[in-house]
N, C-alpha and C positions, 0 to 999 in steps of 0.2 A: 425277339421283339416283333417279328413280322406279323404275329396274330393280334397285336395290340392296336387299337385305333390311333391314328396319327395325332389326334388332339390330346390323348394321354401323354404321348411322348413330348409334345411341345409344352404342355402344362408342367410336367415334371422337370423338364430341362430348365424352364424359366424359374421354377421354384428352387432348383438346386443352385442356380446362379445367384438368385436373390439371397438365399439363406447363407451362402458362402460369405457374403459381406457382413452378416450379422452374428454368425455362430463363431465364437472364439474357441481356440484350442484349449481344452481343459485337460491337464495331465491326469494320470490315473489315480486321483484321490490323494496324491502325495506331493504335488508341486505347490508353489506359493499361491497360485490362483485358487486351487482347490482348498488350500489351507483355510481361507476365509469362508468359502462356500460350504465346506463340509461341516460347519457348525450348526447347520439347520437340522430340522427334524428328520428322522429316518423315514424309510419307505413306509407308506401306508397302503397296504393291499390286503383285502379280505375277500374270501370267496363266499358271497352272500348265500349261495345255494348249496354249500357244502357243509353238512352237519358233521359233528364229531364221528369218526369212524367211517366216514364216507368221503375221504379226501379226493377220490378220483371221479366224483359225480359231475357230469356235464349234462346240459349247459350250466355254466356258472358265471356270475357277474363279479368282476374284480373292481374294487374301489381302490384307486391309486392316486398318484400325485396330480394327474391332470383330469381326473373325473372318474367315470365308470366305464367299463368295457365288458361287453358280453362275449364270452368264448363258448361257442356252441358245442365243440367236441375237443377231446384231448389233442393238443397240438402235435403235429407230426412233421412240420416244416417250420422251424424256428429261426429267426434272425435276431441276433443280440448285438447292440451297437455300442458296447463298452467292453474293454478287456475283462473286467471283473465279472460282468454279466455273462460273457462268453464262458468263463470258467465256472460260473454257477450252473449254467445249462449242462456243461460237460460233466460236472460233479454229479448231476442228477440223471445222467445217462439218457438224455433225450436227443432226438435228431436235430442237429444244428446245421442248417443249410447255408447260413451266411453269418458273418461276424466281422468284428474289427480285429485284424490280425497284425496291426502295427501300432507302435507307440513312439512318437517322435522319430528318432533315427533307427529304432529297432524294427526290423521287418520280419514278418511271418509270425504264425502262432507259436507259443512256447513249446519247446520240445517235450516237456513233461506232460503235456496234454495228450500226446501220442495219438492213438487211433481215434480218439473222440473228435478230432478235428481233421481227419484225413480227407473227408469229403466236403469240408466247409469252404465256401467261397469267401475270400477276403473282399468285403465291400467298402473298405476304407477309402480315404483316410478318416481318422476319428473326427476331425473338425468339419468334414464335408462328405459324409457317406454318399455313395453313388446310388441315387434313387432308382435309376433305370435298372441297374443290376439287381437291386433288391426286388423290384417288381418282377423281373425275369425269373427269379427264384420261386415265385408263387408261394410266399410264406403264408402260413395260417396263424402266425403270431409274431409280432415284433416287440422286442423289449429294449428300452433305453432308459436314460435318466434326464430329468429336466435340466440339470446342470450341464449336460452335454448338448442336447438337441431340442430345447424348448421350441425354437422357431420352426422345427420340422414336424412337430407333433401332428398338425392337421394334414400335411401331405402323407405322412406315414400311415395315419389312420385310414386314408383312402385306399391304401394298398392292402392292408390287413388289420385285424384287431390289434391294437397297440396298447401296451402297458408301460407306464413310466414310473420308476422310483424317483425320489426327489434328487438324490445325489449319490456319490460313491464315497469311499473312504471309511470314516469311523463307523458307519452303520452297515458295514459289509455283511454282518450276520443277519440283520433284518432284511437286507436285500436278497439273501439266499432264501429266506423264508417266503418272501414276496414272489420270487421266481417259482418256487415250489408250488405256491398256490395257483399261479397263472398256468402252469403246465401240468397240473394234476399230480404233483409229487410232494404234497405237503408232508407226509409221514417220512419219506426218504430224506427230505431237507432237514427235518428235526433230528432224525437219526444220525445223519452225517455230522451235524453240528455237535450233538451230544457226544459222539465218539471222539471228535477232535478235542472237545473241552475235557473229557475224561483223560485223554492221553496227555494233554498239557498239564493237568494237575499232577499226574503221576511223575512226569519228568521234572516238573518244578519242585515237587516234594523231595525227590532224590537229589536234585542239585543243591537245594538248601541244606539238606542233611550232610552231604559230602563236603560242600565248600563253605559251610557256616554262614548261610544267608548272604551270599554275595550281592553287591550292588552293581548293576549292569548299565552301561552307557551305550547308546547307539548314535554313531556319527556318520553323516552323509556329506560327501564332497561333490559339489556340482559346479557348473560354470556360473558362479555367483556366490552369494553368501553361504558359508559353511553352516550346516544345520545339525542340531542335536534333536533327535526324535523323542517326543514325550508320550505320556500314556494314551492320548487320543489318536495317535497315529496307528497305522496297521501293525507295524512291528511292536509298538508300545502296547497295543491291545493283546497281542500274543504273549508278551512277557507278563502282562497283568493276569491273563488266564492261567499262566503257569505259576503265579504267585511269587514271581521274582522281583526283588526290590530294585528301586532306582535310586541314584544319588539324590541327596536332599533337594538340590536345585532343579531336579527333573521330575518332580512329582505332581505338578499342577494338573489335575484331572481334566481341566477345560481347555488346555492348550495343546496344539498340534505339534509345533516344533519351536525351537529356540535358535535364532540366527546369531552366530558369533564371528568376531573378527580374530585375527591372529593374537591380538593383545588379550583376548578372552579365552585362550586355549584351555586355561585351567578349568573352565566350566564343563569341559568334555570329559573330565576324569571319572573314573569308576574302578571298582576292583577288576572288572573285566570290561573291555571296550571292543565293540563290534563296529567295523568300518565298511562302508560301501562307497563306491564312486560311480556316479552316472556319467555317461559320455560327455566329455568336456570338463569333467571335474578332476581328471587325473593330474593335471598341472597344479591345481589348487591343493590337492592331497600332498603332492611332493613338496610344495612350499610350506604347508603346515607342519608336516612331519619332520622337516629339516630345521624347524624353529627350535631353539634351545628350550622354550617353554614346553614343547611336546615331550621332550626327554624327561621332564620333571614329573610327569603324570604318574601316579601310582600304578595304574594299569600297564603303562609302558615299562616302568622300572621292574615290575614283577613279570614281564614278558607275557602279559595276558591281553594282547591286542590281536584281533582276528579279522581278516578280510572275508566278507561274505558277498553273495550275489545280490546286486542292487535290484535286478528285475524280480527277485523273489521277496526280499525283505521289504522292498519299498512299493513296487508297482503291481504285484500280482493281486493283492487285496482279495484273497480267496482262501477257501479251506485247503486247497492244494498247496498254495504258497505257505500257509500257516504250518502245515505239516513239515515242509522243508525247513522252516525256521526251527521247529522242534527237533528235527534231525540234526541241525547244526549245533543246537544247544546241548543235546545229548552227547554228540561227538566231542565238543570242546571240553565239557565237564566230565567226560568219561563215565556216564551213567547209562543204565538200560534205556534204549530208545522206545520201549513200551509199544512195540508194533504187534 
């Protein structure tokens, strides 16, 4: 920072303090705050100067949730300020110099991202990213979401060209396409999504044939109301892409999750039940599963209850996380993982 004018440092420091008071912590598209916000429209990003077959043409103008942004050359130093957007950049094999590497009490970038983030600086926390650190990285593109950092858009835009998707969560596939357009990897984004969807269909077809069209329930224990995840959630979308049915009470296509009390444990039933527990939810899980009503569930009686990783089934919101969900499904049902 020695080479930067003092007025920049003062201005950004003041902005960071001010925005810290106004930017609320939004969990990774899967907590109760995002449940309401994620019902909005998906990302709107188009490369106005990129004709079909010319996906990597620059300069290009991106239309996004906060307006339009001109990107003069293919970005080589990208900062992504949401974990799902970090994973989108990593998926598309572009240089990620900065990103949000923590979520609530989980620290560091996910291990499954491997070498893609080995040189990535954590500029978090999510609710108040470090603007001076971001500037020091000299990015040529910043990507975030309005639901995350609306109050920071003007400040970020002064550091580098900035593109905002509207939100995270249910429109994660649209966000990957939007990131692809912004970084000049339109075709790769489409190919990665198509490969995932083809794999999901193969695994789901095999599961339905082997297990006679099972109905699958997804239950998450947190430090608060227990939640059943519905078709609009990340894990719900993956199950839908696989063509796997949900119990009748879990089929509303417009709802994100269903909160239940212990007296409503019966609503969590399914032929197969996948269970996650977020930090702080372990005690609630123990309480629920000790309840006699839990033992009455068909999935429990048939010994078809499976613990899976919360950070993947709930918070990754990415193609990488979706593939891990498919891995789990293939393993549990004993079908070809279609890799």
